[in-house]
N, C-alpha and C positions, 0 to 999 in steps of 0.2 A: 132851731136847730132844734126844734123834737120833731120835724118833721126828717130831718136831713139825719138827724140819727135811727128815727128807725127805718128811712129804707137802703144803710151802710146794713141794717143787719137784718133784713132781710133779704132769704137765699131761693126767692118762688123762682130768682134769676136763671140764682146758683146754679140748681137745680136742672132747669132747661138747657144750660152749656153743656153743663154735663153729659143728657141725653141726645141733646145735639152730636158731641165726640163722641158720645160710645158706636149713633150712626151714620155716621164716619165710616170709623172703624171695622163696621162691621160689613161696607158697604164695600170699602177697599179688598178685605177679605173676599171679598163677594167675586168683586171683579178680580182677582188674582190668580184665585180658584176657576173660574172658565174663562182666563186664557190659557191655565195651561192646560185642560182639559182640551180643548178649541184646540192648540197641539200637537196636543197626540191623537188627538180625533184625525190629522192629516195625516199622520205618520204612518197611521192603518188602515186610512181611506189609499193613500201610495203604496206601501204594501202589495194590501190587494191587488192594485192597476197591475202593478207590476206579476204577481202571481197569476193573471188571469193570462195578459201578454203573453206573456215564459211560453201559456202552458195551452192556447194556442197555437205557435208559431212555433211547437213544435212536431 
């Protein structure tokens, strides 16, 4: 019974879980930001391609 109570009061596992959740949240934010930047970068290169094609056609 004493070992069970020690296990219940132990907070080291809880801290590890909290750090894991924080790391997962940071990963989601990084993935979302990278996706948004990638989409915008594609639009920039498409615009450059279109402008160059228009300049060469003229």
